[in-house]
N, C-alpha and C positions, 0 to 999 in steps of 0.2 A: 444472483448473478445475472446480470442484464447486459443485452446486447448494445452496440454503438448505435444511435439513431440523429435525426435532426433537430432533436427538441436543443432551444436555446440555452438551456441551466447548464449545465457542464459545462459550454462553453465561456458560460459569463462567470463559473463560479472559477476557472482557473484562468480569466482572463483577471478577475481582482486579485487572484491569488500571484498572480506574476507581477501586479504591481503594488504587491507588500515587498513581495522580494526584491522588486528592484528600488523600491523606497529604500528598502535596510540596506542596500551594494550601495547607492548613492551617500546618503547618510555616512557610510563605513569608508570610502573614498575620501569626503570631506572631514574626515575626523571626528563625527559627530555621536560617532556609534561606536563603542569598544569591542573586545575580542572575546571570548570566550569558548574553551576548547580548539581554537587556532579558526575557528568562525564566527563572523557577525552576530554581536546580540542584539537581539530587538529591545530599544530602548525606551519603547512606552509600555504605561500599564495596561496597556489595551490593543486590543487587533479586530480586524473585522471577524465577524462571526459567522464563518461561512458553513459552520454544521447546521446554524440557525434558516440560514438560505439555502441549505438544499431540503430542506423539508417545508417551509415557506415559503412557498412560490408567488405567492402573495405578495411578499415582502420586498422579496428579492425583484420582482416585474418593478417595483416602486420605484426602489434605487435606479435598475436601469434606466427608467423614463426619465428619474433627477437627473442623474448623471447625463443624458442622454439631451434635456433639456437646455442644462448649464454650459455643456460642450457648444451647442447650437449657439447659447447667447454670447458667449466666448468669441465667436468668429467675427460679429459686428465688429467688437471691441480691438481684436487684432489687426482688422483692417482698417481702423480708425490710425493707428499706429504706424501705421504703411504708408498710408495717403492723408496727409494733412486737411486738404480740400475740405473733406467727407467729413472730419475726425466729430462733431458734432452730433450730427445724425445720427452717426454711426453708434457712439458713445449713449445715446438715447436708448437705441434700438438693443444694446448690448442691457442698459437698465434695466427695459421692459423685459427681454430674456432671461435675466437674471430673479426680476420679482416673481415672473411663472414657474420657476425653476424653483423657487422656494415654496411656491403655494402649492406646487405639486408635489413638496416633497413629504414623507410619511414621517411629519413630528410627532403623530401619539403613539409610534413603535421604532421611534429613533432607538430608545436602549436595546432594544430587541438586534441592532446591526452590530454590537459592541462585545466581544468575549475579553474574561482576561488576561492576559497574556504574562509570560516571563520572559526572562533575557532569554533562554535556548528555545522561542517558540517556534524559529522558522529555521532551526538546523538540524541535519539528518547526520546518521549515523556513518563514521568514516569506512566501519568495516562491510557496510552494506547487510544486505541480507544475505549471508556467503555460509556454506556448510560448518564450515571453519569457526564462524560466530556462534552458528546454532550451536553445536557441542560442546563448546566454552560455555555458552550462556547455560547448557541443561547440568551443569558443574555447580554456577551459583544460584542456580535455581534451588538446586538438592540442599544447598548449604544454607540457605537464607530464607527461601520463600515455600516450601514446601509443606511446615509445621501450621502455617496461617492458611495459605490457598489450596493446599492438598498436590497429591503426586499430579492429576491431573490438571489442576486451575480452577476449577469446580467450586473453590474455597469450602472445602471440607476438611479441612489439613486440624490434627489433634488440639491446636491451639487455637482455631477457629470460635469457638463459646467463649474464650475468655477475653477477646477484644471488644472494645469498646463501639465497635462496629462489625459485623458479621461481614467476613472477607468478601469481596465482590466476583463472580464467575467471570475469570477472565477469558472464558471460550463465546462466549453470547455477543460476541458485534462490539464488546468495550473499548478492543485495543483499538478497532478500526473507526471507532468515533472518537478517539483521541488522536494530537499530532503526536509526531514522533517526540518532538524535541520538547515537548509537553511531557511526556510520560515518562524522560531521561530524568527533567527537573524532579516531578514527584522521587523519583527510585532514591535521587541523591538529596532532596528537604525535607521529605517525609509528606504525610498529608495531612489537614486539618477538616473540621466539620464547620457548621457555617456559624457556630461559636466559637471557632478559633481552636478545641479540644482537639489537640495531635489522635487522628485515626490511623497513623501509621508512621511507623518512625524513619526516621532519616537512615540510609546506608553511604553517607557518605565515607565514614571514617572503615568501611567494610570492602565498598565498592568502587576500584578507581573507574574513572573516567569510562574508557574503553571498555572496563567488564560489564557497566549498566548500561552500555550500546550492545554488548553481544548478550547480554539475559533480555533486550526489548526483542532480537531478531528470535530468540530459543521461543518465546511466549508467542510469537505471531507464529511459529511454525506448529507448538501444540495446539494451538487454536484452530489450524488448520485440521491437523489430525482429530479431533475432537470433533471437529463439525463434520468430517467425513465419514467418523465411524457411528455418531449420532444422526445425523441427518441423509446420510448418503450421497451426500458433495458438501462442496464449497463454497459457503453461503457468502463470502467475503473475495476476491480475486487472490488468486497465491504465486509469487512471483518464484521462478525456476529459480533457485537458491546458485548462487556464484561456486564454480567448481574451476579446478584445474582440471584439462585434459591432454591426452600427447595421443596424435593418431599417426600411424605408420613409422613410427620412428623419429617423427619430425620433433619439433620442438613444443616446448607447453604451453597452450592457449588458455586464457580465459576463457569460460562457454560465452560469456557476452560477444565475444569476436563473431558468433554467428548469429547476431542478432539479424531478425530481416530472414531466417530461414527455419523451417517447422526443424525440431529434435523430437529424437524418442530415447527415454534413456531405458534400458533395461537392467535391471537387478538380478546378477548372474552370479551363481554360485558353484564351485569345483571346477572351474576353468569350461563350461558348457561351451559349447559354438553357438553363436548367435550370426541369423538370417540377416544378412543387408536389405534394405527396403530404399528404392529410388524416390518415396514421397517423405525420406525425412536424412535428415542427419542423427546417425545411430551411434550411440556412446553406451558402452558398457560400463554400471559400477560393478564391480566386484567386490565379493564377500571378506571383510578382513579377515589376511592371514590363512585364504585362499588363494590358489593359480588363477591368473588373470584369464577373462576368456579371448579368444582369437578374434574377438571384433576389430574390424582400424582403427578404431579412437576408443580410448580407455579415459576414464575419470582417474584421476591421480588423488591416492590420500587415501585414508578409513574413514574420514569423517562425512565422505558423501553418502556412503551408505546407511550411516545412524541419523543423518537428519531425512534423508531420503522416508526412512521408514517414519520417524518422529511427521512428517507431515503427512504420510499415507495411513498415517495414526495404525501402526502396527508394531509388534515386537520386533525389533532386528532379526531375532531368529526366524521370522514370518515373512520377510521381506522378497525372498528369494523367488524369481520369478515373475515377480511386480512390473509393470511398462509403465510409463510415464508419458504422453506428448506435452508438448509444448509449444504454443502457436509462434507466429512469424516476430511477433513483439515480444516474446518471453514470458509470456504466460501459461503457468499449465493447466491444461484444459481436458485432459482427460486421464484416465488411471485404468489399467486392465489388472486384476488380481491373478494372481499365481490360481491353478486349476481351473482355466476356463478353456473353452475350447476355440475362443478367437474373442476376437473384438466385439462390443453390441453396445447398442444404443444407449445403458445404463451406464456405460463407462466415459461418457461424456459430462462429468461432474462439476464443470464449471460451464453455466450453461443460461441459458433468457429461463423466465419462471415459462413461457409457454412452450412446450414441448412440439415435435414433429420436423419433418420436415425442411427445410428452406423452400421460402417460395418463389416461385420462377422457376423455369426450365427443368431438367430430368431428372428426376430422384435416381442418384449413384444405385446399383446392386449390391455392390459388397459396401460389408457394415462401416470397414473402415473407410472407406471413401466416403461414407454418408457421416461419417464423425466429419472428417474434414471438410466437406462442403457447409456444416453447420458452423465449425470453428472460423471458416473463412465467411458466412453469411452474418456471424454473432459475434465479431470483435468485443474484447474489453475495453469497455471505454476507458479513457483517462480516468484517474484516481486521485482525485484532491484531496491532497492532507488532512486530514481530522474532519471528513465529511463523509456519511454515509454512502454503499454504491448505488448510484441511482434506479432507480426503475424507468 
């Protein structure tokens, strides 16, 4: 897990992603792109391979330089259109600039810039990463996936050895390296090897469109839990799942309405009292079938408990007493398991590779204040779909 920085690569990848999405929106508005799942469908067989650019910084830099040169070359051409008297020399300058841009273009690596695309490549789940979607997706996983991928998603199901290819481990960053819309397409249409032979069946007859999105939400939560159980931290950023919350008898609000504030979620069993903390908005998550806590804010519905247990990598019966902290951007950053005397440095399970206190200023004496200081000093970068989280 890596903090934000002044590195140019994340911003460049985000700009390229936004450019592709803007192109799709424009084509859809002009009637040149159809719809799928109520969202614009990508009309091309290829897209920019951001997952390659995220790893190959030299290729990303070459593309950036080529785009800058071409943009500078177009400035004289634009000026020539605006000022007729200088049109010829400005067009000549534009041609020279275009020639320089073509000369700098990484022709030998151009094929690496593109990746196969499908109509749903730029689509996102309408249900989002919510507790309800995680719980519903768990049922679909048990029905359709566990026989091959195993109960934990590690690819060790009872029918794994009978498949043309051994099922992949879904918990080792595979999901984070794939675009959500392309994973949805694979669930609906199956997968093939390089020779076109089927390696995974199509589930279109068994999964509705919404079922497939919910299954992907569950797989993301399952991967987070396995990472925490095996590595002691979340190797990829984990968003706080969407929940319904009610505070002091007021109206029910979505959890995202608190974006910009730190949140603390506490799994409470048996109606235990919960101490408020001025550093957070504290939300109690009560065990299903048990009395609610006396906290000011309560998560609504039984799905929250099951979803947080899956993300924490524990059985629902082991969740009571667990605390989670989400930063101001809605990323889960810290987890304090039950049975501990208080917050510890190792509870920051979404962190930069380099450990230690944040640089500059006085180190807070309180362990929880230290966690908060590190969260603020090491924000999670914006994650571009389909790319690994950048160091």
